[in-house]
C-alpha positions as CSV (number, residue, x, y, z in Angstrom):
1,M,-2.5,7.7,57.7
2,R,-2.8,8.3,61.4
3,I,0.2,8.2,63.8
4,Q,-1.6,5.4,65.7
5,D,-1.7,3.3,62.6
6,L,2.0,3.7,62.1
7,F,2.6,2.6,65.7
8,I,0.7,-0.6,65.1
9,E,2.5,-1.2,61.7
10,H,5.9,-0.8,63.3
11,N,5.1,-2.6,66.5
12,I,6.1,0.3,68.7
13,S,4.4,2.4,71.4
14,V,4.6,5.9,72.8
15,K,6.2,4.3,75.9
16,N,9.0,2.7,73.7
17,I,9.8,6.1,72.1
18,S,9.9,7.7,75.5
19,E,12.3,5.1,76.9
20,Q,14.5,5.3,73.8
21,T,14.8,9.1,73.7
22,G,14.2,10.3,77.2
23,I,11.3,12.6,76.1
24,P,8.6,12.4,78.8
25,Y,5.7,10.1,78.0
26,T,3.2,12.9,78.6
27,T,5.0,15.3,76.3
28,L,4.8,12.7,73.5
29,Q,1.2,11.9,74.2
30,S,0.3,15.5,74.1
31,A,2.1,16.1,70.8
32,Y,0.6,13.1,69.1
33,K,-2.9,14.4,69.8
34,R,-2.1,17.6,67.9
35,P,-1.6,18.2,64.1
36,L,1.9,17.3,62.9
37,K,2.7,20.9,62.2
38,H,2.7,21.6,65.9
39,W,5.2,18.9,66.7
40,S,8.7,20.0,67.8
41,V,11.7,19.1,65.7
42,A,12.9,16.8,68.5
43,I,9.6,14.8,68.5
44,L,9.7,14.6,64.7
45,E,13.3,13.2,64.8
46,A,12.5,10.8,67.7
47,T,9.4,9.4,66.0
48,S,11.0,9.0,62.6
49,E,14.1,7.3,64.1
50,A,12.0,4.9,66.2
51,M,10.2,3.9,63.0
52,G,13.4,3.6,61.0
53,M,12.6,6.3,58.4
54,G,13.5,9.8,57.6
55,I,11.5,12.8,58.7
56,E,10.3,13.6,55.1
57,Q,9.0,10.0,54.7
58,L,7.2,10.3,58.0
59,I,5.5,13.5,56.9
60,T,4.5,12.0,53.6
61,L,3.0,8.9,55.3
62,L,1.0,11.1,57.6
63,D,-0.3,12.9,54.5
64,V,0.4,16.3,55.7
65,S,0.2,19.2,53.2
66,D,0.9,22.9,53.6
67,P,-1.0,24.5,50.7
68,L,-0.8,28.0,52.3
69,S,2.6,29.5,52.0
70,P,3.9,33.0,51.2
71,F,3.2,34.4,47.8
72,I,6.1,36.9,48.2
73,K,9.7,36.6,49.3
74,W,10.4,38.3,52.6
75,V,13.8,38.9,54.3
76,G,13.6,37.4,57.8
77,G,10.6,35.2,56.8
78,K,9.8,32.4,59.2
79,R,9.4,29.4,57.0
80,Q,12.6,27.8,58.5
81,L,11.3,28.2,62.0
82,L,7.8,27.0,61.5
83,H,8.3,23.7,63.3
84,D,9.8,25.6,66.3
85,I,7.0,28.2,66.3
86,N,4.2,25.7,65.7
87,A,5.5,23.6,68.7
88,L,4.9,26.7,70.8
89,I,1.4,27.6,69.5
90,P,-1.2,27.0,72.2
91,V,-3.7,24.2,71.5
92,E,-6.5,26.7,72.0
93,F,-6.7,30.5,71.5
94,G,-9.2,33.1,70.4
95,R,-8.4,35.6,67.7
96,Y,-5.0,35.6,66.2
97,Y,-3.0,38.8,65.7
98,E,0.2,39.3,63.7
99,P,1.0,43.0,63.7
100,F,4.3,42.7,61.7
101,V,2.9,40.3,59.1
102,G,5.5,40.7,56.3
103,G,5.2,37.7,54.0
104,G,2.9,36.0,56.4
105,A,4.6,32.6,56.7
106,V,3.4,31.9,60.2
107,F,-0.1,33.4,59.6
108,L,-0.7,31.4,56.4
109,N,0.7,28.2,57.9
110,L,-1.5,28.5,61.0
111,A,-4.5,29.6,58.8
112,P,-6.7,30.8,61.8
113,K,-10.4,31.3,61.2
114,H,-10.3,34.7,63.0
115,A,-7.3,37.0,62.6
116,V,-6.0,40.5,62.4
117,I,-2.9,41.1,60.4
118,N,-1.0,44.4,60.1
119,D,2.1,46.0,58.8
120,F,3.5,49.5,58.6
121,N,4.4,49.1,54.9
122,P,1.5,50.5,52.8
123,E,2.6,48.9,49.6
124,L,2.8,45.5,51.3
125,I,-0.6,45.9,53.0
126,N,-2.2,47.1,49.7
127,T,-0.9,43.9,48.2
128,W,-2.5,41.7,50.9
129,K,-5.8,43.5,50.4
130,I,-5.7,43.0,46.6
131,V,-4.9,39.3,47.0
132,Q,-8.0,39.1,49.3
133,F,-10.4,41.0,47.1
134,N,-9.1,41.1,43.5
135,P,-6.7,38.2,42.9
136,Q,-7.5,37.5,39.3
137,K,-7.0,41.1,38.1
138,L,-3.7,41.0,40.0
139,L,-2.6,37.9,38.2
140,D,-3.5,39.5,34.8
141,V,-1.2,42.5,35.5
142,L,1.5,40.2,36.8
143,K,1.4,38.3,33.5
144,I,2.2,41.5,31.7
145,H,5.2,42.1,34.1
146,E,6.4,38.5,33.6
147,N,6.3,38.9,29.8
148,N,8.3,42.1,29.9
149,N,10.8,41.2,32.7
150,S,14.2,42.7,32.2
151,K,16.6,45.0,34.1
152,E,15.3,48.0,32.1
153,Y,11.7,47.2,32.8
154,Y,12.4,46.7,36.5
155,L,14.2,50.0,36.8
156,H,11.3,51.7,34.9
157,L,8.8,50.4,37.4
158,R,11.1,51.2,40.4
159,A,11.3,54.8,39.2
160,T,7.5,55.3,39.5
161,D,7.8,56.2,43.2
162,R,10.1,59.1,42.1
163,N,8.4,60.5,39.0
164,G,4.8,60.7,40.2
165,Q,3.5,57.7,38.3
166,L,2.9,55.5,41.3
167,E,0.3,57.9,42.7
168,R,-1.6,57.5,39.4
169,M,-1.6,53.7,39.5
170,S,-4.7,51.7,40.6
171,D,-4.4,49.6,43.8
172,V,-4.2,46.5,41.6
173,E,-1.3,48.0,39.5
174,R,0.5,49.0,42.7
175,A,0.1,45.5,44.1
176,A,1.4,43.9,40.9
177,R,4.4,46.3,40.9
178,F,5.2,45.3,44.5
179,I,5.1,41.6,43.8
180,Y,7.0,41.9,40.6
181,M,9.8,44.0,42.2
182,N,9.8,41.6,45.2
183,K,10.3,38.6,43.0
184,T,12.9,40.1,40.7
185,G,14.8,42.5,43.0
186,F,18.1,41.5,44.6
187,N,17.8,38.9,47.3
188,G,14.0,39.4,47.5
189,L,14.6,42.7,49.4
190,W,12.1,45.4,49.8
191,R,14.1,48.4,51.0
192,V,13.2,52.1,50.9
193,N,15.0,55.3,51.7
194,Q,13.9,58.1,54.0
195,K,11.7,59.4,51.2
196,G,9.9,56.1,50.9
197,Q,11.6,55.3,47.5
198,N,12.6,51.7,46.7
199,N,16.4,51.4,46.1
200,V,16.9,47.7,45.6
201,P,18.9,46.7,42.4
202,Y,17.7,44.2,39.9
203,G,18.3,40.6,40.9
204,R,19.0,38.8,37.5
205,Y,17.1,35.6,38.3
206,K,16.7,33.2,35.5
207,N,13.0,32.2,35.9
208,P,11.4,34.2,38.7
209,K,7.9,33.0,39.7
210,I,6.0,36.2,39.1
211,Q,2.6,34.7,38.3
212,D,2.3,32.5,41.5
213,E,-0.7,30.2,42.0
214,R,-0.2,30.6,45.7
215,I,-2.0,34.0,45.3
216,L,-5.2,32.2,44.5
217,L,-4.8,29.8,47.4
218,A,-4.2,32.6,49.8
219,A,-7.1,34.6,48.3
220,E,-9.5,31.7,48.8
221,Y,-8.5,31.4,52.5
222,L,-8.7,35.2,53.1
223,Q,-12.1,35.4,51.5
224,K,-13.6,32.4,53.4
225,N,-12.5,33.4,56.9
226,D,-12.8,36.4,59.2
227,I,-9.5,38.1,58.4
228,K,-9.0,41.9,59.0
229,I,-6.1,43.5,57.2
230,L,-4.7,46.8,58.7
231,C,-1.9,49.2,57.9
232,G,-0.4,51.2,60.7
233,D,1.3,51.1,64.1
234,Y,1.5,47.6,65.6
235,R,0.1,48.9,68.9
236,D,-3.1,50.0,67.2
237,A,-3.5,46.6,65.5
238,I,-3.6,44.8,68.8
239,Q,-5.9,47.2,70.7
240,S,-8.8,44.7,70.6
241,A,-6.8,41.7,71.8
242,R,-8.3,40.2,74.9
243,L,-8.0,37.3,77.4
244,G,-7.2,34.1,75.5
245,D,-6.2,35.7,72.2
246,L,-2.8,35.0,70.6
247,V,-0.4,37.7,69.3
248,Y,2.7,36.8,67.3
249,F,5.3,39.6,67.1
250,D,8.0,39.4,64.4
251,P,9.5,42.9,64.5
252,P,12.5,44.2,62.7
253,Y,15.3,42.5,64.6
254,A,17.8,44.1,67.0
255,P,21.3,44.3,65.4
256,V,23.7,41.5,65.9
257,N,26.5,43.9,66.7
258,P,26.7,47.7,67.5
259,T,27.8,48.5,64.0
260,S,24.9,46.7,62.3
261,S,22.2,49.0,60.9
262,F,18.5,48.2,61.1
263,T,17.0,47.2,57.8
264,S,14.3,49.7,56.8
265,Y,11.3,48.1,55.1
266,T,9.5,51.4,55.5
267,K,10.8,54.9,55.9
268,N,10.2,54.6,59.6
269,E,13.1,52.9,61.4
270,F,12.8,50.5,64.3
271,G,15.6,51.2,66.7
272,L,16.4,50.7,70.4
273,Q,13.6,52.9,71.7
274,Q,11.1,50.9,69.6
275,Q,12.5,47.6,70.9
276,I,11.9,48.9,74.5
277,E,8.4,50.0,73.6
278,L,7.7,46.5,72.1
279,R,8.9,44.9,75.4
280,D,6.5,47.1,77.3
281,T,3.7,46.1,75.0
282,F,4.6,42.4,75.6
283,V,4.3,43.1,79.4
284,K,0.9,44.8,79.0
285,L,-0.5,42.0,76.9
286,T,0.7,39.5,79.5
287,Q,-1.1,41.4,82.2
288,K,-4.3,41.2,80.1
289,G,-4.1,37.5,79.8
290,V,-3.2,37.6,76.1
291,K,-0.9,34.8,74.9
292,V,2.2,36.2,73.1
293,I,5.0,34.8,71.0
294,L,7.8,37.1,69.9
295,S,10.8,36.4,67.7
296,N,14.0,38.4,67.6
297,A,17.7,38.1,67.3
298,D,19.6,36.1,69.9
299,V,21.6,39.1,71.2
300,P,22.4,40.5,74.7
301,L,20.0,43.4,74.2
302,I,17.0,41.2,73.8
303,E,18.0,38.9,76.6
304,E,18.4,41.9,78.9
305,L,15.0,43.3,77.9
306,Y,13.0,40.1,78.5
307,K,14.9,38.0,81.1
308,N,13.2,39.5,84.2
309,I,9.6,39.5,82.9
310,D,7.3,37.3,84.9
311,D,6.1,34.2,82.8
312,A,8.5,35.1,79.9
313,V,10.3,32.1,78.5
314,I,13.2,32.6,76.1
315,H,13.6,29.7,73.6
316,H,16.9,29.7,71.6
317,V,16.7,28.5,68.0
318,K,18.8,28.7,64.8
319,A,17.8,29.9,61.3
320,R,19.7,30.3,58.0
321,R,19.8,33.9,56.8
322,A,21.0,35.1,53.4
323,I,20.7,38.9,53.7
324,N,24.5,39.5,54.2
325,S,26.1,40.9,51.1
326,V,29.2,38.8,51.7
327,G,28.4,35.2,50.9
328,S,30.9,33.7,53.3
329,K,29.1,35.5,56.2
330,R,25.7,33.9,55.4
331,G,24.6,30.9,57.4
332,K,22.8,29.8,60.5
333,V,22.3,32.6,63.1
334,G,20.9,32.6,66.6
335,E,17.3,33.7,67.1
336,V,15.0,33.7,70.0
337,L,11.3,32.9,70.4
338,I,9.9,34.4,73.6
339,T,6.6,33.3,75.0
340,N,4.6,34.4,78.1
341,Y,3.0,31.0,78.8
């Protein structure tokens, strides 16, 4: 059902909603011309309230589906912020770049026809490539892992990056190991030490979804579109970005307080100097006419780095995070989305 049909059915107009909520008429008109996934939370709430229904009911009536979603867990993943991010996505852009792709929530949700994705984690990127080119063999190995899942089995697979077995595995086997450990490790973490060895304990989940049909959905999308998958420095991944392209940066976040440590998804840390270099990259892309969205923690350091950049707009949002080892300290935390347009 189209939004215009709902307006007629409920005998309301864009003007009515604007007058009731104070949201500018032109803002609403612009939103209603775009796919629902690009609406802001405020517009979703205003529209559903005007029609006397909940947001979920409105989404169902508009027949919106999101078949592409991450096939792995990822700490700091952006599924909770998709509405906020989608509301900031330009209506038109060229090639899409995501140089810290992680689980790819934003990338898969946006599903661009032309894209470059990258990460510095070789096991992660190998997994993305196997999903793109060899998904069925990957699922076959994952079935074996699912049938053998136990703490002992997990620790055996984890040890392969210490005893030389990992190097003897095929790319498919390495990808299956990565997904299995991601789905069964504590809190969905992927954490390595300075030697590149995974040190995440077993998670003890009752029914982890190891053989995930989302792998096949992602594979179909990756195969049918112009998607380039890279592994390396984020700056190399965006070298070809040009006027009108869109880059989304989701780097390891700055710490919330001085005693917080950066989470290391690879053996290379992302500290203060790297945050400064990323800011400089943001500026260079802005000067080239490349559209940029960047997410990070809502902390003084990030505010200080970006507040004086021409055209930079800092949007403050909230997201629920569960990475803290103390349950009482988990909850909604402040984050920022920074755009240059």
